[in-house]
C-alpha positions as CSV (number, residue, x, y, z in Angstrom):
1,M,-64.5,25.3,-16.5
2,H,-66.3,28.1,-18.4
3,P,-68.6,26.6,-21.2
4,E,-68.1,30.3,-22.7
5,L,-64.3,30.3,-22.9
6,E,-62.7,30.1,-26.3
7,R,-61.3,26.9,-27.2
8,S,-57.3,28.6,-27.0
9,I,-58.4,29.9,-23.5
10,K,-59.4,26.7,-22.2
11,E,-56.1,24.8,-23.6
12,K,-54.1,27.7,-22.1
13,I,-55.7,26.9,-18.9
14,A,-54.6,23.3,-19.1
15,W,-51.3,23.8,-20.2
16,D,-50.9,26.1,-16.9
17,K,-52.7,23.7,-14.7
18,A,-50.2,20.9,-15.9
19,A,-47.1,22.7,-15.6
20,W,-48.1,23.9,-12.2
21,S,-48.8,20.4,-11.2
22,E,-45.0,19.8,-13.0
23,A,-43.5,22.8,-11.0
24,E,-44.8,22.2,-7.6
25,K,-42.9,19.8,-5.4
26,T,-44.1,21.2,-2.1
27,D,-47.2,22.5,-1.3
28,P,-49.9,22.1,-4.2
29,D,-51.1,25.9,-3.3
30,F,-47.9,27.5,-3.4
31,L,-44.7,27.6,-5.3
32,N,-41.4,28.9,-3.9
33,L,-38.9,30.6,-6.2
34,D,-37.2,27.6,-8.1
35,E,-41.2,25.8,-8.3
36,F,-42.0,29.4,-10.1
37,L,-39.0,29.4,-12.2
38,S,-39.7,26.2,-12.8
39,F,-43.1,27.0,-13.7
40,R,-42.8,30.1,-15.8
41,H,-39.4,30.4,-16.9
42,P,-38.2,26.5,-17.2
43,E,-34.8,28.1,-18.7
44,S,-33.8,29.7,-15.5
45,S,-35.0,27.1,-13.2
46,H,-31.6,25.4,-11.4
47,T,-34.1,22.5,-10.8
48,T,-35.3,22.2,-14.9
49,L,-31.0,22.9,-15.5
50,L,-29.9,20.3,-13.0
51,S,-32.6,18.0,-14.7
52,K,-30.7,18.6,-18.1
53,A,-27.2,18.1,-16.9
54,D,-28.2,14.8,-15.4
55,D,-30.0,13.8,-18.4
56,L,-26.8,14.7,-20.8
57,L,-24.5,12.7,-18.5
58,G,-27.0,9.5,-18.0
59,E,-27.2,9.2,-21.9
60,Y,-24.0,10.5,-23.0
61,D,-21.5,9.3,-20.3
62,K,-20.6,6.2,-21.6
63,D,-17.9,5.1,-18.8
64,A,-20.1,6.6,-15.9
65,D,-17.8,8.8,-14.6
66,E,-20.1,11.3,-14.2
67,T,-18.2,13.7,-16.2
68,L,-18.1,13.6,-20.4
69,T,-14.6,13.7,-22.6
70,W,-14.7,15.1,-26.1
71,E,-15.5,12.0,-27.5
72,E,-18.8,11.6,-25.6
73,Y,-19.7,15.2,-25.6
74,S,-19.2,15.0,-29.5
75,L,-22.0,12.4,-29.6
76,I,-24.7,15.2,-28.1
77,P,-26.6,16.2,-31.3
78,S,-25.5,19.8,-31.6
79,E,-29.3,21.1,-32.0
80,S,-29.0,19.9,-28.3
81,L,-26.5,22.1,-27.4
82,L,-25.7,26.0,-27.2
83,V,-23.2,25.0,-29.9
84,R,-24.4,24.4,-33.4
85,Y,-21.1,25.0,-35.3
86,S,-18.7,22.2,-37.1
87,E,-16.9,19.3,-35.6
88,N,-13.8,21.6,-35.0
89,K,-15.2,24.9,-34.0
90,R,-16.9,22.8,-31.6
91,Q,-14.4,21.2,-30.1
92,E,-12.3,24.5,-29.6
93,E,-16.0,25.4,-27.7
94,F,-15.5,22.4,-25.7
95,N,-12.0,23.1,-24.8
96,N,-11.7,27.0,-24.4
97,F,-15.4,27.9,-22.8
98,I,-16.9,24.9,-21.4
99,D,-14.1,22.7,-20.3
100,R,-13.4,25.3,-17.3
101,N,-10.7,23.5,-15.7
102,R,-9.0,22.3,-18.7
103,D,-9.1,18.9,-17.3
104,G,-10.5,17.5,-20.7
105,K,-13.7,16.8,-18.7
106,L,-16.9,18.2,-18.2
107,D,-18.4,17.5,-14.8
108,K,-21.9,18.5,-14.0
109,R,-21.0,22.0,-12.4
110,E,-19.1,23.1,-16.0
111,I,-22.5,21.4,-17.7
112,L,-24.8,23.6,-15.3
113,S,-23.0,26.8,-16.1
114,Y,-22.9,26.5,-19.7
115,L,-26.4,25.4,-20.2
116,D,-27.8,28.4,-17.7
117,P,-29.0,31.1,-20.1
118,R,-27.4,33.9,-17.4
119,N,-23.9,32.6,-19.0
120,P,-22.4,35.4,-21.0
121,R,-21.3,32.9,-23.9
122,H,-25.1,32.8,-25.1
123,A,-25.1,36.5,-25.5
124,H,-21.9,35.8,-27.4
125,L,-22.8,33.2,-29.7
126,E,-26.1,35.3,-30.6
127,A,-24.1,38.5,-31.5
128,E,-21.7,36.5,-33.3
129,S,-25.0,34.3,-35.4
130,L,-26.2,38.1,-35.9
131,I,-23.3,39.4,-37.5
132,Q,-22.8,36.3,-39.6
133,I,-26.3,36.7,-41.0
134,S,-25.8,40.0,-41.4
135,D,-22.7,41.2,-42.6
136,T,-23.3,41.2,-46.4
137,N,-20.1,42.7,-47.5
138,K,-17.9,40.2,-44.9
139,D,-16.2,42.6,-43.1
140,Q,-16.7,41.4,-39.8
141,Q,-18.9,45.1,-39.4
142,L,-22.1,45.7,-39.5
143,S,-22.8,49.0,-41.2
144,M,-26.4,50.7,-40.3
145,K,-27.9,49.6,-44.0
146,E,-26.8,45.8,-42.9
147,I,-28.6,46.3,-39.5
148,L,-32.0,47.7,-41.3
149,A,-31.8,45.3,-44.4
150,S,-31.7,42.3,-41.6
151,A,-34.2,44.0,-39.2
152,D,-36.7,41.2,-39.1
153,I,-33.4,39.0,-37.8
154,F,-32.5,41.1,-35.2
155,L,-36.0,41.9,-34.0
156,A,-36.7,37.7,-33.8
157,S,-33.3,37.4,-32.0
158,K,-33.1,36.2,-28.8
159,V,-31.5,39.0,-27.3
160,I,-34.3,41.7,-28.3
161,D,-37.5,39.2,-28.0
162,T,-36.7,36.8,-25.0
163,E,-40.1,36.7,-24.4
164,T,-41.0,34.7,-27.6
165,N,-37.7,32.6,-27.6
166,F,-38.1,31.6,-23.7
167,H,-41.5,30.8,-24.2
168,D,-42.7,28.7,-27.4
169,E,-46.5,28.7,-25.9
170,F,-47.0,32.6,-27.1
């Protein structure tokens, strides 16, 4: 490595080399599309999402049937999931949005769909959160005054600042 580079740049290069090595599966000198997504946008990589779904099933699927019931799903800490609600709201989310076929169990496809950052539910939950935080008069509507008073919250939102939210290395 170049000795004249700042330590922070050397660390970034080392981090990128490690991430590249982790992402490359077919050719150490080139990345295919999914490998590139794993390298730069792990939240969008099918491989990464599949790994997270497998991890959730592996840890919380107590009866090893490759699905999660509400009882198994409720054991997952909410900070590991998209949902950060009370238990009642979390069960409503499970029943109405995650369990797409309404059979009372989450299969791998339903888990993958829900974890995918392109799932519209992410934007909906972010909007709900922004309104809840910023709606000072609790009328379920945002005025320009309320938005401006919470400008820092809106500017830090995943919807606005996706690069920082998806890449905590910045």
